[in-house]
N, C-alpha and C positions, 0 to 999 in steps of 0.2 A: 504493500500500500504506500509506503514511504517513497520508494523509487518511482512508482507510477505518478505520484503527486509531483515529484521533482521534475519529471519529464514533461508533464502537462504544463507546469509553470514555465518551463523553458520554451515549450512549443508556443504557448499563448503570449508570453511577454518578451521572449528573446533576451538579449543581454542588455540590461539598462545602461544607458549612457549618462555621462555627467561626472562631475568631480565628487559627488557624494556616494558613488558606487563603492561598496566595501572593498573591492579589489583596488580601485583608485586610491581610496583612503589608506589602504595597506601600503601601496607604493610610496605615498607621501611619508608614512611612518617610517618605512625602511630607509628612505633617503635621509630623513632627519636623524635616525639612529646611526646611519653610516657616518655622518658628519661628526656626531658626538664621539663615536668609538675611534674614528681616525684621529681626532684631536686628543683623546685620552691615551690611547694605547698604540697608535701608529697604523701602518698599512699592512701588517703581517697577517699570517694565517690565524693566530689566536684572536686577534682583534676582529677579523671577519667572522670567525666562528661565534664569538660572544655576541656580536651584533645580530647575526642570523638567529641565534637561539632566543634572544630577547624578543625579536620581532615575531618569530614563530610562536612563542609562548603566548604572547598577547592575542594573536589572531586565532589561536586554538582555544584558549580559556574563555574568551568572551562569548562565543556561541554556545559553549557548554553551559555557562551561567544563564544565558537567555533562555535556553530550552528547559533547564531545570526549574527556573522561575515560572515559565509558562505551564509546565506540568503540574505545578502546585495549584494552579487555577483550574485547569481542565485538561483532560487527556487529548482532546481534539486540538486545543490550542497548542499543546506541546508538539503534536504531530505537525501542525502548520508551521510552527517556529522552526522545527528541525528541517522541514522541507524547504523553507525559504533560505536557511543557512546553507544547505547543500546546493540549492538551485544557483546561488551566486558563484559556485565553484565549477560549474560545467558550462559549456558554450557550444552546444550542438546546433541550435538555430543560428547563432552568430556565425559559426563556421560555414553552415549551409548558405546563409545570406551573402557572405563575402565571396564564396566560390561562385554563386549564381550571378553576382554582379560582374565577375570576370567573364563568365560564360556569355552573358547578355551582351557585353561590350564587343566580344569577338563575333557574335552573331550579327551585330550591327556593322561590323567592319571597322570598328574604332579601336585600332591597336594602341594608340596613345592612352585612351581611357582604360583599356585592359591592363596596360602596364601600371597605370596609377592604382587601379583596384587591386591587382595582385601584390603590389608593393605594400598594401595594408596588412597582409598576412604572411609575408616572408621578410627575412632580414637581408636578402641579397640585393645587388644593384639591378634594378629593373628597367633602367632608362633605355638600354640598348637591346633588350630582349626582342627576338622575332616572335612570330605567331606560335611556333612550336615551343619556344622557350617559356612563353607565358603559360601555355597549357601545362607543360611539364612542372613548372614552379607551383602552379595551383594544385595539381594532383598530389605532388609531394607534400605540400602543406596540409592538405586534407588527410593524407595517410599518416603523417606524423602527429597531427593534432587530434585525431581520433583517440590516440592514447593519452597525450599530454592534457588535452582539454576536456575529455569525456570519460573514457573507460577507467582510467586510473582513479579519478575522483569517485566514481561509482563503486569501484573496488574497495577503496578505503572507507567509504560510507558504510558499505556492507560489513566490513571488518569491525568498524566501530560499533555498529548496531548489535553485532553478534556478542560482543563483550561488554558493551556499555549502554545498550538501549538507544533511545532517540538522541539523548545528549551525547552519547559516544559516537553515534553516526555523524552528527553535526560537527563535533570536535575533530574527528578523524579526517573528514572531507576537507575542512578548513586547514588542518595541519598540512595535508598534502598540497593544497593550493598555495599556501604560504611558501612552502619550499620551492614549488614550481615557479612562482613569481620571483623569488629571490634568485633562482638560477637564471631567469631571463634578465634580471637587473645586474647581477654580480658575476655571472658565469662566463665572463669573457677572458680569453687568453692573451690579454694585452698587459702592458706595464702596470696600469692602474689596478687591475683586478686579478692579476696572475696569482697572487698569494691571498689577497683579501677575499676573493670570491671562491676559492677552492672548496671550502667546506660546503657552501650552498650547492655548488655544482655537483660535487660527489654525492651529497645526500640525495639530490634529485635523481641521480643515476641509480642509487640503491632503491629508492622508493618506486621507481618506474620499472625495475627489473622484472618483477612478477607480473604486473598488469600488462606490460608490453608483450610478454609471451602468451598470457592467457587471452589476450585480444585476438590472437590468431585463431583460437578455438571458436570465436564468434564470427570472424571474417569468413571462415569456410562455409557455414550454413547460410550466412547472409549472401555470399556470392552465388551459392547454389540456388537460392530462392530468386535471386535477381537475374538468373540466366547467364551469369558470368562464369569465368574459368576458376571454379573453386579449387580444383586439384592444383592448378598452376599457382594459385595464391599461396598455398601451403608450400609447394615445391620451391618457389623463388624466394619466399620469406626465409625458409631454412637455408637455402644456398647463398642468399644475398645479404642477410642482415649484418654479417661481419664486414661487409664492404663499406659501411659507414663508420666514421670515427666515434660516433655515439654508440654506447652499448645497447641502446634501446630503440632509437629512432628508425633504424634500418628495418625493423620488423614490420612496422606499418607501411612504410613506403615500398619496400620490396613486395609485400603481400598485395598491395593495390596494383603495382605494376603487373604482377602475375595475373591477378583477377581480370584486369582490363585488357591484357594482351598487348601492352605497350612497353617501351623502354624508358626508364627514368634514370636519374643520376647523370654522370658525366661531368665535364668541366663546368664549374659554376662561378660566376663573377660576383664578388662581394666588394664593398667599399675599399677594403684593404688588399684586394688582389684576387686572383683566380685560385680556386681550390679544385684540384683534379680528383673528383670522386669517381669510383668505378661505376659501371652501369648496372642497373637492376632490371630484371624482367626479360621479355623477349618481344621483338617487334612483329607481332602478328598483324597489327593494324597501325596505320599512320595516325599520329596524334591529331585530334580534332576536338572542337568544343563539346561534341557529344560525350567524350570521355570525361569531361568535368561533370556533366550531368550524371553519368554512371557512377562516378566517384562519390558524388553527393548522396545518391541513393544507397550506395554501399556503406557509407558512413552511418546513415540512419538504420539500416538493417543490422550492422555490427553493434550499434548501441542497444538496440532492442534485444538481440540475442545475448549480448554480454550481460545486460540487466537481468534477463530471465535466468541465466546460468548462475549469476552471483546470488540472486535471491534464493534460488533453490538450494545451492550449496550451503549458504550461511544459515538458512532456516534449519536445515538438517543438522548442521554443526551446533547450532544453539540448543536444539533439542537433545543432542547427545551430551552436551555440557551440563544440561539441566537434570540429567538422569542421576 
């Protein structure tokens, strides 16, 4: 019931915009804490670790308190509070809307607009991307963010619910999202964050390790039901996930490449230069805007199957624990 409510909220409301969004507020908090810890203890690993731990603790404890207080009033109010807390940690509709905007711009023949739209969901340099480059970037972002922005948060919400009820679900989902945001803010391999951001980046890798691999279990039936290449999704995820420097991102991108029958990866231009990634998948079809549409549908199907699997497994686990 909790995850269903969360997905309904996301489907109906999308990702709220504005400076008062909890994620935006957390970003401001992290930036403020970064300045404090750098001033007090420098730019090293221990300073970054302490900064991250304080920020994560705040973003984790507050939703737990809110849900516990709501439960004191009414159980349905507690359910609603937990659902809202988890809802702000996932971004299925937001990911779909951004990808569709790229797809629509390409259908209209507006490559410049497509570059600008895809630039909102990728960190690479999009100014010189050709048509294929825009499509590849968009699909790769969908494949990666299915894990980072959706299934991992659902996984930790389910883990939290299993061991701590509604308050545990809210706290665990927000704990994961806090780490994920800090990785996006601090996880750069440049001079400024090479040491300060190491703790947040490695913690994000650890937290995504299990969800990234479990997501493949959901991609297979989602691809099957969508009429895509389900076996190829598993095959190329297994063969290709190590070709990405991230221990987790390659699972989603390689699986999507296999399911769609396209090639992803290859040389990628960033602001600081070109990174020569290996290629994932097999070129059964030439890249086209239609593949973005299929990637969006695959993301929805993966989310639904992953949610069903997570609920079934953790309901069973909770009953076993209660024996």
